[in-house]
N, C-alpha and C positions, 0 to 999 in steps of 0.2 A: 355122028353120034346124036341120038334123039334128045330133044329138049326135055327137061324135067318139069313135071306138072305138080302144082301144089295140091296135095290130097291130105285130108284129115280123117282119121278113123277113130270112132268112139263107140262105146257100148253103154247100154242101160239095162237094168234088171228090175223086175217087179214081180214078187211072188215067184212063180216058176217060169215066167216069160223072160226071154232074153232077146234084145234087139241090138243089131250092129249097124251103125250108120257110117256112110261114106260121104263126105262133103268135099266137093271139088268144083273147079271153075267149069262153067258150061251154061247151057240154056237154063233159065230159071224154072226149076221143076222139082217136085218131090214125089218119089215113088216108094211104095211099101210093098215088098214082095212082088216087084215088077208091075204093080197096079198103081195108076195115078191116085194120089191121096184124095183127090176130089170125088172119086167114085167108090171109096171104101165104105163098106156097110158094117155095122149099123151106124147111123148118123152121129150118135153120141160119141162113139169111138173116134170117128173122123175129126170131130171138133177137139177132142183131147189131143190127138196127134198133131193138129194144126196150131195148137196153142202157142208153142214157141215161135212159129212163123209170124203169128199175129202180134205178139209182143215185140219181136225184133224189128218189125216195120219193113216197108218195101225197099228202103235205101240199103239196108243190110243184105237183102236177098238178091240184089242185082247180080246177075251172072253167077249164081250159086246153084249147083245141082246137088240134090240130096237123094241118095239111094239107101233104103233101109231094108234089112232082112230081119224078120222076127219069127220066133218059134216058141212053142211051149205055152202053157197057161191058157186062160180064157181070153175072150176078146177085150175085156177091159184091162186085164193085166198086160196084154200085148200092147194096147194103146198107150198105157202109162210107161211101159218100157221104151216104146218108140219116142214118146215125148221127151223122156230123159236123155236118150241117145242123141236126138236132134238138138236139144238145148245145149248139151255138152259139146257137140260138134260145132255149133255156131259160135259158142264162146271161144273155143280153141281156134276156129277159123279166123275170127275177127280180132282176137287177142284184146278184147275190149273189157275193161273193168266195169264200165257203165252198163254194158249188156248183162254181165254177170250179176250186177247189183239189181237190175230190173227183174231178172229171173228169180233171184233170192227173195226179193221183197214180195213178188207175186205169190210164189209157192216154193218153199225151200226144197221140196222133193223133186223139183225139176232138175236139180244139179246133184243132189245127194240121195242115195238109195234108202232102202228100208232100214 
């Protein structure tokens, strides 16, 4: 019988964009539509997508793999939907009230939608 892996699924919506994030144990990486987040264009959208990772810090992201599928809307709506899905996924993954508080104090829309 195979061992069970811990996987967290979360979604985020902004305008007409919808993002679905999958957070699981694995090599530390984040991919958006199978593209590493570090090469996503335009750059402003990349920084919006990476915002929860920067706020969470490197200790939280050890051995955490994040895969996000996003569709609909424009590039900024998609970036904000990805940001929301990733932030929700990290809070659920860590079960950390302090991380939730950090996200809420920084920008409430990281955890709650429109």
